[in-house]
Each structure stands twice: as C-alpha cells, then as structure tokens.
N, C-alpha and C positions, 0 to 999 in steps of 0.2 A: 688356539683361537676360540676355545670354549669360553674363555673370560669375555670375549667380545659379546657373545650372546648374553652372558650373565649381566654385563653392564646395560645392554639394550633393554633387557627385561626390567632393570631398575628404572630406567628412562620411561618405559611403558607405565610402570606402576605410579610414577609421579603424576602423569596425566589422569590416570584412572582415579587417583586419591582425590583430586580436586574437583572431580565431576563436571567437566567441561568438555565441550566438543573440541576435539584436537585441531589445531590450527597448523600442525606439523604432520607430515605424512610419514609416520614411523614404519619401518620395515617389520611385517609380521605375516605369519601364516593364517590364513582364513579358511576353515573347513566349511565346505558348502556341500549339501546333499539332500535328497528328497527323504521323506519319512520312509522308515523301514529300509533304507539303502545300506544300513550297517555302519552309518557314520560313527555312532557312539562306540561300536566295537573296534573301529579302526584306532581311535584314540586310546581305548583301554588296552589294546594290543601294544601300542607303543609305550604305555606307561607300565604295563605288566600288573595292573591293579584293576579290580572291578569296582568303580566308584561312581558312575554316572547314573542319574535317575533312568528308570525303565518304566514302560507301560504302554497303554494304547493312547492314540491321539498325539497331540504336541507336548512332549515332556519337557524339551528345552524351550523356555520362553524368555530366557534372558541371555545375552552375550556372556559366554564363559571364557574369560581370558585365563589359559592355562600355561603356567611356567613349569617345565620339567627341569629339575636342577640336580646335577651330580654333585653332592655336597663336598665341601672341603674337609680337610682333616680335622679342624676345629669343630665344624658342624657335626662330624661323625662322632668325635669325642663326647660332645654334649648329648648326642642321640643314645650313646651307650648308657648314659645316665638314666635315660628314659626306657632302657631295655628294648629299643627298637631302632633299627637302621633305616626304616621307611617311615615317613611322616609327612604331614601336610598342614599348611596354614592358609587362612583366608585374610585378604587385606582388610576387610571389615571387622575382623576379629583377631588382630595381629598378636595378641597375647595368649591365644588358645592354640595348643599343639594337638593336631589329630593324628593319632596312630591307628585308630580303628577306621578302616576306609568305608565301612557301612555307615559310619557317623558322618563321613565326609559327604556321602550321598544324601543323608538327612539334612545336612546344613545346606546343601545346594537347593534342595526342595523348600526348605523353610525360607531361605533368603529370597528365593523366587516368589514365594507367596507374598513376602513383605513388600518387594519391589512392585509387583503387579496389583497390589491391594486386594488379594484373594480373587481376582477376576481371572478369566481365561485368555486375556489379551497378552500383547507382546510388549516388553519394555525394552528401552535402549541402554539403560543403565547397567554396566558390566558387573559380573561377579568375577573377582580376581582370586585364583587358587594357585598356590604354590606346592608342588609335590617334590619332596627330596627322596632320592634313591641312588645307591651307587651304580645300579645296572642301567641308569637312564642316560639318554643323550640329552644335551643341553639345548632345549627347544622351547619355543613359545608359540602357542596356538590361540585362535580365537574360534570357539565352537559356537555355531549358530543354530537357531531353530530349523527343523527339517522343512523343506518347501512342501507345501500342500496345496490342494485345489478346492477341497470341499470342507466347510466348517462342520464340526461334529461335537457332541458332547457339551453344548452351552457356548461354543466358541463364537466370537464376533463374526458377522456376516462378511466383513472385509478382512478377515484373518489372512487370506491369501496375499492381499496388497500389503498388509502390516508387515508380513515376513519378508515379502519381496523388498520392500523399502529398507528394512533394517539390513538385509544381506547386501544390497547395493550400497548402502552407506559405509560398509566395511571394504568391499572388493573394488570399489571405484578408486580407492587409494592406489596411486600408480606404483607405489613401493611395496604393495602387498603381493604375497604368493598365494594364488588360489588353489586350494587342494580340493578338487572336485571328485566327489565319490560317486561312482556309477557301478551298476549291478551287470554281471555278465549274462544273467538269464533274461535280460530285456534288451531291446533294440537301442543301442547308444544315441540314435538320431532322435529318440523321444526323451532323453535324459534331461530332466529339469536343471540339474547342477551345470552340465555343459551349456546348456541354453543361456542361463543367466550369466555364466562366466564369459561367454562369447559376446554378450551385450556390452561389456566393459573391456574386454581383451580379445578383439576380433581375430588377431593372428595367433592366438595362443602362446604369446611370448612369455607370459608369467603364470601360465596354468599347468599344474601337474595332476594327471588323472590317476586315481586309485580304484582298482576294479575289485569288487567283492562278489561273493556267492559264486565263485567259479566252481566250487565243489558240489553245487546242487544244480548245475546246468542239466537240461534234458539229455537224456541218454542218446548217444550218437552225435552230440554236438561238441564242437572243439573251439577253445578260445585263443589258439595259437595266433591268428591274424590280429585279434583285439589286443593281445599282450605284446605283440611285436610292434605295435604303433602303426599298423596299416589301416586302422578304421578311425580312430579318434585323432583329429588334427591338433595336437598340442605339442609345444616345443620343449617343455621341461621333463617330458617323459611319462611313462605309464608303468605302474608298478601294481601287481596283482598280490592280494593277501587273502588268507583264509581266516575268517573270523570263527570265534566260538558260536556253536549253535545254542539254542535255547535249552536243549537237553544238556549240553556241557556246562551251561550256567547253573541249571538245576542241580547238576551233580557236583557242582563246585569244582570243575576241572581247573587245574592251576594253569597260569600263563605260560610257565615253563613247558609244561606238557603240550599246550596248544602251539607253542613255537616249534617244538619237535615235530609234531604231527604235520604242521604246515610245511616245513622243510621236506619231509618225506613225501608229501603229496606232489610238490612241484617236481622234485627229482624223479618221482615215478611217472607222472602224466606229462610233464613238460621238461624233460631232462635237458634239452638244448638251451633253454632259456631260464632254468631254474635259478641261475645265479643272479639274474636280474630282478628277482621278485622275492616277496616275503617281508614281514614287519621289520627285520632287522635291516634289510636293504633300504626300506622306506625311511627309517629313522636316520641312517647315514646320509642318504640323499638329501633329505629335508635340512639337516644340519649344514651340509656344504652350501646348498642353495641360500639359506638364510644368512650365513657368513658373507657370501658373496654380494648378496643384496645390501647388507649393512655397509660393507666397504664402498660398494657403488654409490649409495645415497649419502654418504657421509658429508661431502661438501654442501650439498643442497640442504641437507637437514640442519646443518650448523647455521646456514644463513636464516632458514626459517625460525630456528630458536631465538637468534638474536633480534629478529623483527618482532617476535611475540614478546620478548623481554622488553623492548622499548615501548611497545604498545601498553603493556601492563603497568610499566614504570610511569607513563604518562598519566594513566588513569588513577594510579595511587596518589600521585601528586595533586591531580584535579581533585580528588576525594579526601584530601588531607583534613584531618579532624580540626574543627574550629578551636583556635587558641588565642586570637587576636583580641584587641580592645573591641568590646561589643558596640559602643556608641559609633566608634569610627567605621566599623564594618557595616553597621545598619545605614550610615549615611552613604557609604560606597555602594551598597545594594540599591538604595533609592536612585542614586545618580546613574548607576549602570541600567536600571529598569527604565527610567524616563528617557535617557539618551537613546536607548535601543527602540523605544516606542516612538519616539520622533523620527528616528532614522528609517523605521518601517514605512511611516507615512510619507517620508520625503524620498524613498526609493532608494536609500543607502544601506539597508540592512543586509548583513552577511549571514544568510540563513540557508538551510537544506529544505525549508518548506517547499513542497511541490504545488505549483499553480500560482496564480496572483495572489498578492496579499497586501494589506494596508493601502497606501495611497493609490497603487495601481488598480485595486479593485473598486475604490471609489470613483476614480477617473473613468473606469470602464462603464460603471453605472450611469454616470452622468451622460456620457457620449453615446451609449447604446441603449440601455433600458429605459432611462428616462426620456430620452429623445424619442424613442419608439412609442411609449405610452402617451405622450403629448400629441405627436403627430397623427396617432391612430384615432384620436377623438374626432368624431364627426360633428361639425358645428351645428348641423340640423337634427342631432339626435334627439328623439322624442318630439319633435315638431311635425305634426302631420298638416297637409294643406288646410284642412278644416280649422285647425287651431290657428294657424296663421291668418286665415280669412277673418276669424273671430277677433283676433287681437287688432287687426287693421280696422274693422268696423267699430270695435270698442273705442279705439283711439280717435276715430273720426267723429264720434258723437252723433248729433243730429244732422250734421252737415257733411256730406261726402267730400267736399272740398276739391279744390283744383289739384293739390299736390299730395303725395303720400304723407300721412302723419308721421313726424319725427318720433312721437311718443311710442308708436308701434315698434320701430327700430330699436330704440333704446331698451324698451321692456324686454324684447327678445334676446338682444345682446347680452344684457346683464344676466338674464336667466342662464344663458349658455356658457358664459365665462365661468359660472359656478362649477362646471364639468372639469375644470382644470385643477380644482382644489384637491381631489382625492389623490390623483397621481403625484401631485407636489408634495403632499403630506406623506405619502408612501415613500417618496425619495428620501425624506428626512429620516423615516424609520429605518430604511435600508442602510444609510450611512451610519446611523447610530449602531445598528447590530454589528456593522464592520468594524467600527472603532472599539466596540466590546470585545469582539473575537480577535482583534489585533494583538491583545495582550499575551495570546498564545502563539503568536507567530513572530516573536522576537528572534534575535540572533541566537545561535546555538548555546553560546556561553551563558547568555543571560537566562534562557530557559532552564538550563542545567542548574543555575544557582537558585532559581525561583522553586524548582522541584526539590532542591536540597532542603529548603525552609518552607514547608507547607503552610505554616501559620502566617508567615510574612506574606506568602502568595495570596492567601485567603484575604488578608487585610488589604493588599493592593487592589484586588478585585472588588472588594466592598467600596473602597474609596473611588474607584473608577466608575462603578455603577452609580454612586451618589452624585459625582460631578457631572457625568454624562447625562443623567436624568434631568438635571437642572438645565443644562445646556440644550437638551432635546426640547423641553417645555418652551423655552424661550425661542428656539428655532421655529417650532410648530406655530407659535403665535405670529412670528415674523412672516412666515410663508403664507399663513392665512390672510395677513394684512395685504400682502403683495396681490393676492386675488381681489381682495376688497378694494384696493386702490384702483384696479382697472374697471371694477363695477361702479365705483363712485363717480367716474367721469369718462363718458364716451367721447373720445377726440377723433372726429371725422376729418379734422385738419391734418392728421398725421401723414406725412409725406409718404410712408409706406403703404397707407391705405389708399391714397389717390392713385399711386403708381399700380396698385393691385387691380383697382377698378379700370384704369386705362388700358391694362393688359388683358382685361377679360374679353372673352369672345364677343360678348354683346357690344362692347364698346368698339372693338375692331371691325365688327361687321357694319356698324352704323357710320362711324367716322373715319375709318381708314380705308375700307373697301368701298369707296364711294363711287368707283367707276361702274359698280353694278346698278347704281341707282342714279340714273342721270337727273331726274328731277330734285331728288334729295341733295345731289351735288349742287345744284343751283342755289339751294338754300344756304348751303354752308360757304358759297363764295361771297355772299353779301350779309350784312348785319341784319338782325331781325327788325330793326327800325326802318329798314328799306322797305319792308312789306307790312305797312300799317293797316291794309285792308284784309290781310290774310286771316286774321283772327277777329277782326271787327268788321263783319260784312253787313251792310245795310240790309234790313229785311226786304225792302222793296226794290233792291237793286236787282238788275237782270242777272247779275252773276250769283244771285242766291240760289238759283236752282242747281241741283247736282249736275244736271247735264251740262252746265257752263263751267263745271270744275273738272277739267281733264286730269289735272295732277292727282286728284283723289282716285281716279280709276287706275292711275299707274302704280299705286301702292297696294300691295298684296295684303292678305290678312296677316301674314307673318311679319311683314314689314311694319304694319300698323302696330302689332303687339311690341315690336322691338322699340318703336318710337315711345309707346306708352312706358316701357320699362325705363327708358333713360330720360324722358322729359317729365313723367309722372303727372302729365297734365290731361285732364279729360276734355280733350279738344272736341269742340262741336263738329260733328261730321266724322270724327274718328271713331268715337265710342258707339258702336251699334247698340251696345247693351251695357249695363252696369256690371255684369259677370266678366265681360271682356276686360274691363278697367281693373276690377278686383284681382283677376288673374295676372294682369300685367304688373300691378303693384306688388302682389305676392312674389312674382318672379324677381322683380327688382330688389325686393327686401332679402330674398334668398341670396342674391348676388352680393349685396352689400354685407350681409352677415358672413358669407365665406370669405370675403376680402378683408373684413375687419378682424375676423378670427386669425387670419394668417398674421396679422400684427400682433394680436395678444399672444399667440403661441410663441412667436419669436422673442417676445419680451420675457415671458415666463421661462422659456429654456435657457435665457441669459441670466435672469436675476435670481432664480430659485438656487442653482448650484453656488452662486456668489453668496447668498444669504447663509446657506448651509456652511459654506467654508468659513465665513466670518463668525457666524454665531456659535458654531459647534466645533468644527475640525481645528481651526486656528486657536480657539480658546483652550481646548484640552491640551494642545501641543505647548501653549504658553504657560498654562497654570498647573499641569499635572504634577510637576515636580514640587512646586510650593504646596500643593494640596497633601502630598505624601509627607513632606517635611513637618507641616504644621500639625497633621493628624496622626503621625506615627513618631517621628523623631523628637519633636517638641512637646508631645502630649504626655501629660502626667498620668494618664490612665494606662498607657502602655507599658508592659514589661518587656523591656528589650531582650533580655536573655530568654524569655518565653517565645518571642517572635523568631529568634534565631535558633530554636530548637529543631534539630535535624529530624527528618522522617526516618521511620524504621527501615524502609526500603533502601535509603541512602546508607545507613549504617550496615545493613546486610550487604549491600553492593560494595562497600569499602572493605569489608572482611573477605568477601570473595576475590576482589581485586587484589588485595594484599596476598592472600594465599596463592593466587595465580602467578603473582610477581615473584613470590618466594619459590614457587615451583619451577618457573622459568630459570631462576638463578641456579637452582639446583640441577636442572636439566642441563644447563651450559657447563657446569662443572663435570657432569657425567659425559658430555659430549667431548670434553677435552680428554678424558680418560680413554674414550673410544678412538679419538684421533691418535693418541700415544700408542695404543695397542696395534692399530693399523701400521703406524711408522716402524714399530718394533718388528712386526711380521715381515715387512718389506726387507729389513736388514738381514 
C-alpha cells in the first residue's frame, strides 16, 4: 500500500505546481504546534536527517509540503551514481539534486525569503520538498509555522492572526489528519495546537497528539496518564517521542543514536507502555492512518476532480484564443453589446450584478427620488408676507380696486414655478449617469467579452459618452422648455385648479358648512340680484346706519376675513381698514398659489419623465447599435485587428486556465491509479 501514498503525493504535487487554491480536499497530514514545542524535531526524527531551519522567533514562514519517499530500485541505482543513498529535491528546482542536507536547509530559507519578499510576514504559497531514503516510511506532511502570541523581531503586529488563518486553511480540510504537537512539561489544557485543532475537529476524530519533552519534565512528575490517553481527548491516539536536545544537535548526535536512546528511555521510565511510543511507532501509525484516509475519501475525491475538470474545461473553451474572421467577430461583438445594453434597460438582462440596474434604477428614480424632490418644494418658498403685500400693492398701482389684481398672482406663480427647474434638470443628469454606468452592468457573457478586448471596450465607452452627451443636451433643453411653458401661460381655468380651490378649507368653511352661519346661508339661497340694496345703500336711507344692519353684527372678524378671501371685494362696511383688506387678499393669493402649484407639480411629474424617456433613453436604445457600426465597423480610421487585441490579463488567465485544466486531467489519471491500487488491495 506504500504505492498508494506515492500516487497521492504525486496528486498533491500537481496542485502545488499550478499555484492555485485546492478545490479538492486531498488527504494529508498537517503538523500543528506552538513555537518551541519541538515540532521541527518531530519531523527530523521521522526523516532521520537534520534539515529544517532553526533559530529564534518564527523560523517556518511558509507551508512546507514534505514527501518522505522510500525509493524504488531504479531510483536507488541512480543514487549510487551520485554516491549517496539519501537525497532531496524541490518542486521549484526539479533538476537540482541535494545530497547535502545542510544545503536543503539553506534552500528552504532562501525560498522562504523569495516568497515573503524579504519580510517577516507569512506566505500561503507552499514549498514542496521530497526526501528519498531507504529507511523512511512513505509519508506526506504539511509543516506549518509555529503558533505564537506576541510579535517579535520586526514581525507584523497581526502575526498571530496571519499564522492562525494559515493553519486553519489547512486543518479545516475534512480529509486532513491533524498532528498536534504538545509538550509534557506544560498543562495540555493550555496547548495552542490542541485548542486550534478542536476548533475544526471538536470530537478529535482526526487528531493525533504527539507529546514531546517528556525527558525534561520536573523531578517527581510522571506522564503515564498523559501518554495513556487519559488527559487529551483525541481519537487517533497519543504518542510520545524524545527529541534531540540542543546539546545533541550541537554535538551532531546522529539520528540512529537518538532513536536508540529514545527506546532505552521509554523502556526504562515507562516500561508498560513503551511499545506504544517512539518515533518508529509514530511513523508506522501515521502511514496506516494516511492509507486508511486515502481509501476512505477516494470516491468523493474522484467526484471533486471531475467537477474541477469540467469547470476548467469550460473556462479554457471560453478563453479560447481568437482565430476567426475579424470583421465578422467585430460585428458580433457590437450586436452582443447593444443587445445586452437594451436588455438591461428593458429588464431582460441575465446578470449577477447585485442591486438594481439599468431600467429598474431609472424607474425607481422617477417614482421615488424625483417624486419626492418635486413634492418637497414649498410653493411659498422665499415669499415673506411683506413681499406678497408689496407685490399686491405694486400690481394695484394708484387704485386699490375692488378685486385682487390678477397681475400679482401671475407674477408670483411664474416666479415660484422656476423652483421646479432644478430638480427636473437633476433628474436628467441622474438618468444620464445611469445610462453611462449601464455599460458595466450587462450580462456576464458580454462583460467577459468586453474585458477580453479592452481597446474595443474603451471605444464603445467613448461612443456612448458622445451619443449620450448629445441626447442629454437636447433633453435638458426640452425639460427647461417644459418649465417655461408653464410660466408662459397661467391657466386658472384648469379643472384641477378649480377642484383644488373648492376642496380648500376656506371654501368648505364658507360655502359648505353654511349651517354655522345662518345669515350667510340666506345669501346663498338667493341670487345676488335679489339684494340690489345690499351693496348700493342710499346715503340718506334710514338703513344706512350700522345700527340698522343687524346682519353685519352677526359676522365675526374671522368670518369677515373669510369673505374677503373669497370675494376679494372691499365691501363698504366690511373693511374696517386697508390692512384687513390687504391681509385678506394676501391670504387668498396664498391659497390660489398652493392650489395652482399642485396642478403644475402634477404636470411636471408626468411630463419630465416622459420627455427624458423620449429624448434620451429611447434614443440611445434605438441608435446605439447604428452608432457603433458607423463609427467602428464602417469607419476607415479603425484598425479592426487592434480593437480585438486581447488584454494581458486575459492572456495570463488563459495560460492559468489551460495549466489548471491540464493539471486536472493529470489528476484524474492519477485518481484512476489510486482506484486500481485500492481494488487490488481488496482482492
């Protein structure tokens, strides 16, 4: 079954080589531990070589994918030519053979500096290392940076979170085996490795704990309970090992001697459980676990690989290099762009754009924004009582007159209608902006094609700006004229104006609620012609005295003002002063202004959107394609081949997509080998 791990290692290399986030959950052993927990020593103990960088602070700053390979006879024969049976290679330097493992350490350090740009931060790009040795188990590890709390030595302030995110990215893979390194001389409850493992594997189903530093525990303490699995709740087991001390490393103590001393230690101190612990036991255990995990995940892994292959295949087809007729392709692009543009305005676009777009945004602006801006305008804005009095007096000239001067009403109405011009023009600008931005909200296929040919995209935008600018100018002129039309003729015969006046409180109080005013009610029951002496009273008539006019006494000051507002007459006997008449006429003017403004607002709310749709929205929908054809396709100034020149990003994306597709094809072939090995093992 060693060959099963070998094939899986090749599968892992495929994904590491293309430098993309894995969309398949490959079975792998992930080594997790805090700084100074002995994590590196555990790996070196399994390899039997000292090859990992050492020092203070965070030494490992990139994921190290480590393949331990027991070489085949052919590989051993080749190694004899190199006069070494142990050697290593890196995926980023496949043609370089390392037989000096101190050089392996240097290469790891150099590659780390390259990937991190010489900074003290963390990179997610893995370093892939293969070590060939006859004494090795066939295993594959991912060694990660040690968990830390405090940044030191120029490390980023968020170094703790960077490392945590990197570790979680690997151990959240449900097919990974978490190798959590803990120290015997500290409380396991405070172990960072166990804590982060539990966050993704709460039941400990795929966590194996490795206990280090058993030989340097305080005098009188014992690790029997810890090594027997009574303290740490993990289901894959707990294995203790003895790492080389710094003194051993300095004295260049061999791994063989270290393994012998490790075996002697466990047999002497923990004789009853010694057979369950040690580096050799750990290697065998991990090999068994990895093989079981590969066999278990094989069916699901196969499905993921085929899904990935289909996805990358579609992307390669979509990004296929241009080879067709340029003229025909250019015309197809123009048609696709304009069709999608119209569809977006008509609500028929198939897009992943979040939120309202195109026609829906324009409709919302008409119904909500524009409606609110118009209705929020106060018809009396900027008109003080003093100003209104002045306008009335100026319109009256030398004669106060019997009725309120029409000129005063016309002057004020025309002045206030001008207030509607700004929001109306703003509505034109808002729709123009949306029509411009709509080119970026087309269906996904069209957007993909436009991004593929940036020069064509730029030319389309240039023509769109030119066309819409012309339509915007005409639309602004048309909307301004709409306002001027209303100012040009004040139509007080408009049915809506008459209805608004009749529904006003003043009108209702005087002519509808007549039961409150009995005397006034009598007036309304008869024609004014029936009361000829009411307004023409002879001076010598006995009825001339106010005492003989009881109906006058029955009218309150409030009622008299109301009568003034609606009759506009300076009745003899009603007007105690010129001020009362002026106030009454100003009140009546205000009433008429508000009622007439309701009519104009209604007209503007209806006609401005219609004008914008006719002059700008419908025009661009109708003429956009013709504009593009005449200025691009039929233009002698345009180089078609240059317009269809692909962007560098698209070229790079095609290469990446092709590499990923090829990798997925290779992965499927390897998967078939894995399936065959699994079938043979069952037989």
